[in-house]
N, C-alpha and C positions, 0 to 999 in steps of 0.2 A: 366535467368534474367527476361524474360518476361513471364515465365510460360510454355515454351515449354518443358523444361527438368525438371524433378522432382528434388527437393533438396535432400541433403544427409539425412541420418537418424538422424544426430545430429542437424539439423536445428531447431527443437522445443526447444532444450536446449539453443541454442543461443538466440532465441526469448525470452525465459523465463529469461535469464540473462540480456538482454538489457532492457526489460520492467519490471525490478524489481522496488520496491518502491524507493530505493535509487537513481537509475538512473533517474527515472521519476521526483523526487524532484530536482535533480541537473539540469535537463533540464529545469524545470520550473523556477528555480532561474536564470539560464543563460538567459532565454527568457526575464525575467524582466529587467535584466541589459542591454541586447542588445537594447530593445525597449524604454528605458527611455530617456528623452530628454536632460539630463544634461551630458555634457562632463566631462571627468576626470580632465582636466585642470581647468575648472570652479569650480568643486567640491572642489579641493584642493586650488584653488586660494582664496577662502574665509577664509582660515585658517584651520589648523588641530586642531580640538577640541579633547578632550580626547575620546569622543564617536567615532569620525571618526578614530582615531588612534587605538582604541580597535577593531573596525570593520575590519580595514585593517590587523591588527595583527591576528585576528581570521581567516580571509580568507586565509592569508598566511600559518598559521599552518595547516589548513584543506587541503590546496594544498600539503604541504610537507607530511602530513600523507597519503594522497591519493597516492603519488608517492611511499612511502615505502610499501604500501599494494599491489601494482601491481606485477604481476608475470613477468617472463622473456619477454622482448620485442626485436624483431629482428632488430629494427631500430637503426642505428648507433648513432644518437644523443641522444638516451635514455640510452646509455651505459656510463654514467659518474659517 
């Protein structure tokens, strides 16, 4: 963990997968949403316009498609 023991032979493959363009873009989008000053309650409190509704729908569909493309996960709560 701190460099005393060398990593496994598959460590470069994991690094290549984590730092793919898709994952970097997703992390950048999440960083924008985390550091923006408007809370979700305030954003919806002004009214749901068709643009906001389309944005929420597109984000929901992207999340659902992301769940379908994932491989097996050993976590219990992901087995639904």
